[in-house]
A tleap script that builds the chain and sets N, CA, C and O, in Angstrom:
source leaprc.protein.ff14SB
mol = sequence {
  NMET TRP LYS TYR GLY VAL TRP GLN GLU GLU
  VAL ARG PRO ALA LEU PRO ARG THR THR ILE
  ARG THR VAL GLU ARG LEU CYS HIE GLU GLU
  PHE THR THR VAL THR ASP VAL HIE ARG ASN
  ALA ALA ARG ILE PRO GLN ASP ARG THR LEU
  THR PRO GLU ARG LEU ARG ALA ALA CYS ALA
  LEU GLY PHE GLU GLU ILE PHE GLY PRO HIE
  ALA CALA
}
set mol.1.N position { -38.640 -8.176 -39.780 }
set mol.1.CA position { -38.691 -9.150 -40.831 }
set mol.1.C position { -38.949 -10.080 -39.934 }
set mol.1.O position { -38.309 -10.125 -38.883 }
set mol.2.N position { -40.102 -11.113 -40.279 }
set mol.2.CA position { -40.008 -12.480 -39.651 }
set mol.2.C position { -38.922 -13.379 -39.720 }
set mol.2.O position { -37.848 -13.003 -40.191 }
set mol.3.N position { -39.019 -14.049 -39.475 }
set mol.3.CA position { -38.020 -15.279 -39.811 }
set mol.3.C position { -38.523 -16.224 -41.225 }
set mol.3.O position { -37.850 -17.038 -41.857 }
set mol.4.N position { -39.293 -15.989 -41.348 }
set mol.4.CA position { -39.963 -16.570 -42.219 }
set mol.4.C position { -39.842 -15.871 -43.381 }
set mol.4.O position { -40.176 -16.456 -44.412 }
set mol.5.N position { -39.274 -14.288 -43.479 }
set mol.5.CA position { -39.236 -13.494 -44.439 }
set mol.5.C position { -38.263 -14.473 -45.788 }
set mol.5.O position { -38.507 -14.192 -46.961 }
set mol.6.N position { -37.481 -15.291 -45.549 }
set mol.6.CA position { -36.680 -15.621 -46.676 }
set mol.6.C position { -37.681 -16.348 -47.101 }
set mol.6.O position { -37.875 -15.941 -48.246 }
set mol.7.N position { -38.594 -17.354 -46.824 }
set mol.7.CA position { -39.697 -18.372 -47.526 }
set mol.7.C position { -40.512 -17.299 -48.511 }
set mol.7.O position { -40.656 -17.622 -49.690 }
set mol.8.N position { -40.954 -16.249 -48.123 }
set mol.8.CA position { -41.869 -15.533 -48.040 }
set mol.8.C position { -41.540 -13.892 -49.102 }
set mol.8.O position { -42.188 -13.053 -49.728 }
set mol.9.N position { -40.230 -14.183 -48.776 }
set mol.9.CA position { -39.886 -12.791 -50.270 }
set mol.9.C position { -38.799 -13.350 -51.258 }
set mol.9.O position { -38.582 -12.698 -52.279 }
set mol.10.N position { -37.953 -14.754 -50.981 }
set mol.10.CA position { -37.344 -15.236 -51.858 }
set mol.10.C position { -37.284 -16.356 -52.446 }
set mol.10.O position { -36.964 -16.438 -53.632 }
set mol.11.N position { -37.543 -17.255 -51.803 }
set mol.11.CA position { -37.605 -18.467 -52.230 }
set mol.11.C position { -39.119 -18.655 -52.972 }
set mol.11.O position { -39.269 -18.857 -54.177 }
set mol.12.N position { -40.289 -18.532 -51.891 }
set mol.12.CA position { -41.633 -18.836 -52.745 }
set mol.12.C position { -41.567 -17.968 -54.040 }
set mol.12.O position { -41.421 -18.657 -55.050 }
set mol.13.N position { -41.619 -17.007 -54.195 }
set mol.13.CA position { -41.712 -16.459 -55.856 }
set mol.13.C position { -41.034 -16.721 -56.607 }
set mol.13.O position { -41.179 -16.256 -57.738 }
set mol.14.N position { -40.003 -17.576 -56.304 }
set mol.14.CA position { -38.959 -18.043 -57.318 }
set mol.14.C position { -39.323 -19.262 -57.861 }
set mol.14.O position { -38.788 -19.577 -58.924 }
set mol.15.N position { -40.119 -20.012 -57.354 }
set mol.15.CA position { -40.935 -21.061 -57.335 }
set mol.15.C position { -42.073 -21.501 -57.978 }
set mol.15.O position { -43.126 -20.983 -57.609 }
set mol.16.N position { -42.122 -22.406 -58.929 }
set mol.16.CA position { -43.429 -22.692 -59.658 }
set mol.16.C position { -45.019 -22.636 -58.439 }
set mol.16.O position { -45.097 -22.826 -57.225 }
set mol.17.N position { -45.698 -22.410 -59.114 }
set mol.17.CA position { -46.778 -22.404 -58.344 }
set mol.17.C position { -46.944 -24.059 -57.600 }
set mol.17.O position { -46.882 -24.319 -56.398 }
set mol.18.N position { -47.125 -24.833 -58.521 }
set mol.18.CA position { -47.651 -26.428 -57.916 }
set mol.18.C position { -46.610 -26.677 -56.954 }
set mol.18.O position { -46.912 -26.781 -55.766 }
set mol.19.N position { -45.134 -26.810 -57.431 }
set mol.19.CA position { -44.395 -26.198 -56.535 }
set mol.19.C position { -44.914 -25.955 -54.841 }
set mol.19.O position { -45.311 -26.792 -54.030 }
set mol.20.N position { -44.742 -24.556 -54.707 }
set mol.20.CA position { -45.835 -23.560 -53.593 }
set mol.20.C position { -46.833 -24.554 -52.857 }
set mol.20.O position { -46.943 -24.911 -51.684 }
set mol.21.N position { -47.476 -24.835 -53.966 }
set mol.21.CA position { -48.746 -25.868 -53.042 }
set mol.21.C position { -48.393 -27.070 -52.748 }
set mol.21.O position { -48.657 -27.550 -51.646 }
set mol.22.N position { -47.842 -27.637 -53.546 }
set mol.22.CA position { -47.257 -29.339 -52.741 }
set mol.22.C position { -46.319 -29.256 -51.520 }
set mol.22.O position { -46.386 -30.150 -50.676 }
set mol.23.N position { -45.241 -27.996 -51.341 }
set mol.23.CA position { -44.943 -27.874 -50.020 }
set mol.23.C position { -45.755 -27.369 -49.107 }
set mol.23.O position { -45.853 -27.884 -47.994 }
set mol.24.N position { -46.553 -26.113 -49.534 }
set mol.24.CA position { -47.424 -25.753 -48.306 }
set mol.24.C position { -48.437 -27.111 -47.768 }
set mol.24.O position { -48.759 -27.251 -46.588 }
set mol.25.N position { -48.785 -27.900 -48.697 }
set mol.25.CA position { -49.659 -29.439 -48.678 }
set mol.25.C position { -48.887 -30.429 -47.493 }
set mol.25.O position { -49.364 -31.069 -46.556 }
set mol.26.N position { -47.532 -30.261 -47.955 }
set mol.26.CA position { -46.689 -31.584 -47.366 }
set mol.26.C position { -46.731 -31.172 -45.860 }
set mol.26.O position { -47.147 -31.863 -44.930 }
set mol.27.N position { -46.205 -29.880 -45.804 }
set mol.27.CA position { -46.013 -29.211 -44.413 }
set mol.27.C position { -47.735 -29.397 -43.397 }
set mol.27.O position { -47.856 -29.723 -42.217 }
set mol.28.N position { -48.719 -29.084 -44.299 }
set mol.28.CA position { -50.093 -29.409 -43.031 }
set mol.28.C position { -50.557 -31.015 -43.266 }
set mol.28.O position { -51.611 -31.331 -42.713 }
set mol.29.N position { -50.063 -31.745 -43.810 }
set mol.29.CA position { -50.397 -33.111 -44.244 }
set mol.29.C position { -49.232 -33.653 -42.861 }
set mol.29.O position { -49.770 -33.853 -41.772 }
set mol.30.N position { -48.413 -33.766 -42.919 }
set mol.30.CA position { -47.056 -34.138 -42.065 }
set mol.30.C position { -47.566 -33.770 -40.807 }
set mol.30.O position { -47.685 -34.756 -40.081 }
set mol.31.N position { -47.994 -32.458 -40.155 }
set mol.31.CA position { -47.329 -31.918 -39.231 }
set mol.31.C position { -48.812 -31.614 -38.622 }
set mol.31.O position { -48.574 -31.279 -37.461 }
set mol.32.N position { -49.879 -31.574 -38.772 }
set mol.32.CA position { -51.347 -31.421 -38.177 }
set mol.32.C position { -51.880 -32.586 -37.486 }
set mol.32.O position { -52.819 -32.553 -36.690 }
set mol.33.N position { -51.227 -33.613 -37.836 }
set mol.33.CA position { -51.857 -35.131 -36.373 }
set mol.33.C position { -50.544 -35.992 -36.684 }
set mol.33.O position { -49.742 -36.044 -37.616 }
set mol.34.N position { -50.749 -36.803 -35.153 }
set mol.34.CA position { -49.422 -38.135 -35.167 }
set mol.34.C position { -50.083 -38.683 -36.263 }
set mol.34.O position { -51.261 -38.730 -36.617 }
set mol.35.N position { -48.910 -39.128 -36.759 }
set mol.35.CA position { -48.794 -40.416 -37.754 }
set mol.35.C position { -47.948 -41.242 -37.487 }
set mol.35.O position { -47.291 -40.988 -36.478 }
set mol.36.N position { -47.718 -42.120 -37.999 }
set mol.36.CA position { -46.446 -43.591 -38.177 }
set mol.36.C position { -45.246 -42.932 -37.875 }
set mol.36.O position { -44.697 -42.983 -36.775 }
set mol.37.N position { -44.764 -42.200 -39.027 }
set mol.37.CA position { -43.597 -41.548 -39.067 }
set mol.37.C position { -43.332 -40.826 -37.585 }
set mol.37.O position { -42.305 -41.150 -36.988 }
set mol.38.N position { -44.028 -40.078 -37.119 }
set mol.38.CA position { -43.769 -39.349 -35.619 }
set mol.38.C position { -43.613 -40.220 -34.971 }
set mol.38.O position { -42.487 -40.194 -34.475 }
set mol.39.N position { -44.752 -41.865 -34.404 }
set mol.39.CA position { -44.500 -42.708 -33.454 }
set mol.39.C position { -43.170 -43.488 -34.019 }
set mol.39.O position { -42.341 -43.639 -33.122 }
set mol.40.N position { -42.857 -43.899 -35.002 }
set mol.40.CA position { -41.163 -44.364 -35.099 }
set mol.40.C position { -40.325 -43.568 -35.060 }
set mol.40.O position { -39.281 -44.036 -34.606 }
set mol.41.N position { -40.268 -42.433 -35.359 }
set mol.41.CA position { -39.226 -41.547 -34.801 }
set mol.41.C position { -38.853 -41.205 -33.326 }
set mol.41.O position { -37.746 -41.106 -32.797 }
set mol.42.N position { -40.508 -41.006 -32.663 }
set mol.42.CA position { -40.039 -40.864 -31.331 }
set mol.42.C position { -39.176 -42.394 -30.787 }
set mol.42.O position { -38.275 -42.123 -29.993 }
set mol.43.N position { -39.282 -43.515 -31.012 }
set mol.43.CA position { -38.696 -44.437 -30.301 }
set mol.43.C position { -37.129 -44.068 -30.574 }
set mol.43.O position { -36.407 -44.397 -29.633 }
set mol.44.N position { -36.566 -43.553 -31.492 }
set mol.44.CA position { -35.307 -43.377 -31.912 }
set mol.44.C position { -34.568 -43.339 -30.501 }
set mol.44.O position { -33.820 -44.286 -30.258 }
set mol.45.N position { -34.695 -42.429 -29.640 }
set mol.45.CA position { -33.837 -41.660 -28.958 }
set mol.45.C position { -34.003 -42.431 -27.909 }
set mol.45.O position { -35.002 -42.034 -27.309 }
set mol.46.N position { -33.434 -43.506 -27.287 }
set mol.46.CA position { -33.437 -44.498 -26.390 }
set mol.46.C position { -33.183 -43.572 -25.111 }
set mol.46.O position { -33.855 -43.821 -24.110 }
set mol.47.N position { -32.190 -42.440 -25.068 }
set mol.47.CA position { -32.163 -42.439 -23.859 }
set mol.47.C position { -32.570 -41.169 -22.969 }
set mol.47.O position { -31.874 -40.563 -22.154 }
set mol.48.N position { -34.288 -40.869 -23.476 }
set mol.48.CA position { -35.218 -39.769 -23.256 }
set mol.48.C position { -36.246 -40.302 -23.618 }
set mol.48.O position { -36.297 -41.271 -24.375 }
set mol.49.N position { -37.392 -39.609 -23.012 }
set mol.49.CA position { -38.640 -39.940 -23.484 }
set mol.49.C position { -39.491 -38.732 -24.059 }
set mol.49.O position { -39.974 -37.797 -23.420 }
set mol.50.N position { -39.544 -38.933 -25.167 }
set mol.50.CA position { -39.853 -37.841 -26.175 }
set mol.50.C position { -41.299 -39.002 -27.043 }
set mol.50.O position { -41.227 -40.069 -27.653 }
set mol.51.N position { -42.289 -38.230 -26.728 }
set mol.51.CA position { -43.799 -38.374 -27.057 }
set mol.51.C position { -43.859 -38.185 -28.989 }
set mol.51.O position { -42.918 -37.718 -29.631 }
set mol.52.N position { -44.961 -38.593 -29.511 }
set mol.52.CA position { -44.780 -38.374 -30.796 }
set mol.52.C position { -45.629 -37.261 -30.551 }
set mol.52.O position { -45.170 -36.323 -31.203 }
set mol.53.N position { -46.926 -36.812 -29.753 }
set mol.53.CA position { -47.211 -35.241 -30.136 }
set mol.53.C position { -46.070 -34.795 -29.721 }
set mol.53.O position { -46.155 -33.656 -30.179 }
set mol.54.N position { -44.777 -34.840 -29.050 }
set mol.54.CA position { -44.147 -33.671 -28.770 }
set mol.54.C position { -43.330 -33.179 -30.251 }
set mol.54.O position { -43.225 -32.087 -30.810 }
set mol.55.N position { -42.815 -34.573 -30.573 }
set mol.55.CA position { -42.236 -34.634 -31.808 }
set mol.55.C position { -42.855 -33.716 -32.839 }
set mol.55.O position { -42.316 -32.849 -33.527 }
set mol.56.N position { -44.242 -34.153 -32.776 }
set mol.56.CA position { -44.804 -33.533 -33.891 }
set mol.56.C position { -45.314 -31.889 -33.711 }
set mol.56.O position { -45.403 -31.205 -34.731 }
set mol.57.N position { -45.540 -31.483 -32.795 }
set mol.57.CA position { -45.282 -30.201 -32.203 }
set mol.57.C position { -44.082 -29.364 -32.479 }
set mol.57.O position { -44.239 -28.288 -33.055 }
set mol.58.N position { -42.766 -29.809 -32.079 }
set mol.58.CA position { -41.597 -29.482 -32.274 }
set mol.58.C position { -41.527 -29.307 -34.040 }
set mol.58.O position { -41.196 -28.326 -34.704 }
set mol.59.N position { -41.874 -30.358 -34.373 }
set mol.59.CA position { -41.608 -30.057 -36.065 }
set mol.59.C position { -42.335 -29.189 -36.692 }
set mol.59.O position { -41.769 -28.399 -37.448 }
set mol.60.N position { -43.935 -29.134 -36.499 }
set mol.60.CA position { -44.910 -27.928 -36.495 }
set mol.60.C position { -44.319 -26.765 -36.251 }
set mol.60.O position { -44.837 -25.877 -36.927 }
set mol.61.N position { -43.110 -26.241 -35.302 }
set mol.61.CA position { -42.802 -24.924 -34.473 }
set mol.61.C position { -42.020 -25.106 -35.978 }
set mol.61.O position { -42.528 -24.332 -36.790 }
set mol.62.N position { -41.362 -25.594 -36.332 }
set mol.62.CA position { -40.061 -25.594 -37.226 }
set mol.62.C position { -40.245 -25.052 -38.407 }
set mol.62.O position { -39.547 -24.278 -39.061 }
set mol.63.N position { -41.325 -25.575 -38.620 }
set mol.63.CA position { -42.134 -25.365 -40.122 }
set mol.63.C position { -42.422 -24.226 -39.856 }
set mol.63.O position { -42.124 -23.453 -40.767 }
set mol.64.N position { -42.984 -23.660 -38.795 }
set mol.64.CA position { -44.080 -22.601 -38.827 }
set mol.64.C position { -42.715 -21.154 -39.026 }
set mol.64.O position { -42.719 -20.105 -39.669 }
set mol.65.N position { -41.639 -21.853 -38.058 }
set mol.65.CA position { -40.577 -20.375 -38.456 }
set mol.65.C position { -40.318 -20.475 -39.641 }
set mol.65.O position { -40.378 -19.327 -40.083 }
set mol.66.N position { -40.080 -21.112 -40.378 }
set mol.66.CA position { -39.564 -21.558 -41.858 }
set mol.66.C position { -40.716 -20.786 -42.989 }
set mol.66.O position { -40.596 -19.975 -43.908 }
set mol.67.N position { -41.747 -21.451 -42.423 }
set mol.67.CA position { -42.363 -21.170 -43.393 }
set mol.67.C position { -43.668 -19.971 -43.886 }
set mol.67.O position { -44.178 -19.654 -44.961 }
set mol.68.N position { -43.896 -19.423 -41.993 }
set mol.68.CA position { -45.034 -18.660 -41.751 }
set mol.68.C position { -45.820 -19.142 -40.528 }
set mol.68.O position { -45.166 -19.962 -39.882 }
set mol.69.N position { -46.847 -18.915 -40.094 }
set mol.69.CA position { -47.549 -19.308 -39.165 }
set mol.69.C position { -49.153 -20.100 -39.654 }
set mol.69.O position { -50.082 -20.324 -38.878 }
set mol.70.N position { -49.133 -20.331 -40.749 }
set mol.70.CA position { -49.998 -21.486 -41.215 }
set mol.70.C position { -49.354 -22.389 -42.383 }
set mol.70.O position { -49.962 -22.876 -43.336 }
set mol.71.N position { -48.112 -22.487 -42.116 }
set mol.71.CA position { -47.656 -23.624 -42.556 }
set mol.71.C position { -47.796 -25.131 -42.055 }
set mol.71.O position { -47.516 -26.047 -42.827 }
set mol.72.N position { -48.164 -25.340 -40.959 }
set mol.72.CA position { -48.546 -26.789 -40.587 }
set mol.72.C position { -49.790 -26.316 -39.559 }
set mol.72.O position { -50.459 -27.163 -38.968 }
savepdb mol mol.pdb
quit
């Protein structure tokens, strides 16, 4: 089973269709391009260099682990 099996097999089927669409849309919107949210969050850890793109990519990878390969 893939890591996103819990989402695909347990959580997703229990949700209303509109909620599923909302979750999947938000994943796509938030993690396909760098936004001001990523830029601001990348400034928080002052003891290391973190680019907004690396932060976005890490978040996208995490969401892919949870929701599947086309989540973000």
